[in-house]
C-alpha positions as CSV (number, residue, x, y, z in Angstrom):
1,M,-0.1,0.0,-0.1
2,A,1.1,3.5,-0.7
3,E,2.4,5.8,2.0
4,A,-0.2,7.2,4.0
5,T,-0.7,10.5,6.1
6,L,-2.9,11.4,8.7
7,Y,-3.2,15.2,9.6
8,Y,-4.2,15.0,13.1
9,N,-4.9,16.9,16.5
10,P,-4.4,14.9,19.6
11,N,-7.0,16.7,21.4
12,C,-9.5,16.1,18.6
13,S,-11.6,12.9,19.5
14,K,-12.4,12.6,15.6
15,C,-8.7,12.6,15.1
16,R,-8.0,9.9,17.7
17,G,-10.7,7.5,16.2
18,A,-9.0,8.0,12.6
19,R,-5.8,7.2,13.9
20,E,-6.9,4.0,15.6
21,L,-9.1,2.8,12.7
22,L,-6.0,3.3,10.3
23,E,-3.3,2.1,13.0
24,A,-5.5,-1.0,12.9
25,R,-4.5,-1.6,9.0
26,D,-1.2,-2.6,7.8
27,L,-0.5,1.0,6.3
28,D,2.7,2.9,6.1
29,L,1.0,5.6,8.3
30,T,2.9,9.1,9.1
31,I,1.0,11.2,11.6
32,V,1.3,15.0,11.1
33,E,0.3,17.0,14.2
34,Y,-0.4,20.1,12.1
35,L,-0.5,22.5,15.0
36,D,3.1,21.6,15.9
37,V,4.2,21.3,12.4
38,S,3.7,23.8,9.8
39,V,2.2,22.3,6.4
40,D,3.2,24.5,3.7
41,R,0.6,26.1,1.2
42,D,1.6,24.0,-1.6
43,T,0.8,20.7,0.2
44,L,-2.5,22.3,1.4
45,I,-3.3,22.9,-2.2
46,T,-2.3,19.4,-3.4
47,I,-4.6,18.1,-0.4
48,I,-7.7,20.3,-1.1
49,E,-7.5,19.5,-4.7
50,S,-7.2,15.9,-4.7
51,S,-10.1,15.5,-2.5
52,D,-13.8,15.5,-3.5
53,S,-14.9,18.3,-0.8
54,M,-15.2,21.9,-1.7
55,P,-12.5,24.1,-0.5
56,A,-14.5,25.8,2.1
57,E,-15.1,22.3,3.7
58,F,-11.4,22.2,4.7
59,I,-12.1,25.2,7.2
60,R,-13.4,25.2,10.8
61,T,-15.9,27.8,10.2
62,G,-16.5,28.4,14.2
63,E,-13.0,29.2,14.5
64,T,-12.1,33.0,15.1
65,A,-9.4,32.9,12.1
66,W,-12.2,32.1,9.8
67,K,-14.6,34.9,11.1
68,D,-11.6,37.4,10.8
69,S,-10.6,36.3,7.5
70,G,-13.3,38.1,5.5
71,L,-14.1,35.3,3.6
72,A,-17.7,33.9,3.7
73,L,-19.4,30.7,2.8
74,S,-21.4,32.8,0.1
75,H,-18.3,33.9,-1.5
76,T,-17.2,30.5,-2.1
77,P,-13.4,30.6,-1.2
78,T,-10.8,29.4,-3.7
79,V,-8.2,26.9,-3.1
80,A,-5.6,29.3,-2.6
81,E,-7.7,31.3,-0.5
82,V,-8.3,28.3,2.1
83,A,-4.7,27.4,1.7
84,D,-3.3,31.0,2.8
85,L,-6.1,31.0,5.8
86,I,-4.7,27.5,7.1
87,V,-1.1,28.5,6.9
88,Q,-1.6,31.8,8.9
89,C,-4.0,29.9,11.2
90,P,-3.6,25.9,11.1
91,G,-6.3,25.7,13.9
92,A,-8.9,26.6,11.4
93,M,-8.0,23.5,9.3
94,Q,-10.8,20.9,9.5
95,R,-9.4,17.8,10.7
96,P,-8.5,14.9,10.6
97,I,-7.4,14.9,7.1
98,F,-6.4,11.4,5.8
99,V,-4.2,11.3,2.5
100,V,-3.2,7.9,0.4
101,G,-2.6,7.4,-3.1
102,G,-3.1,10.9,-4.3
103,K,-6.4,11.3,-2.8
104,A,-7.4,13.2,0.2
105,V,-10.5,13.0,2.5
106,I,-11.7,14.8,5.4
107,A,-12.4,11.9,8.0
108,R,-15.3,13.1,9.5
109,P,-16.8,10.7,10.4
110,P,-13.5,8.9,11.3
111,D,-14.6,5.8,9.2
112,R,-14.5,8.3,5.9
113,A,-10.9,7.4,6.0
114,L,-11.4,3.8,5.0
115,E,-13.0,5.0,1.6
116,L,-9.6,5.4,0.6
117,L,-8.3,2.3,1.2
């Protein structure tokens, strides 16, 4: 199986659930604690573009960074705008995100990660 990456926040129950599900499989799983390790803009753009989700779905819209960004869901933020916001405020990124084989999914609920296996 291809290398797999889980963008993870250990304080998030959904992240912990996704990690448990994925670690139970025979994967070469890399855990990226994105609040501690910066995810660069190009990587974020690749992740967003490799998913079936709309760019705005990668933003936790209840977060202050979203509210202060000047973006609005009625505006339909672009991939670049979402990536820029996450680079500026990693806590605004929806989680967990699972990436494998050139595909990405927001694993909410956690078993959505299994769709890519």
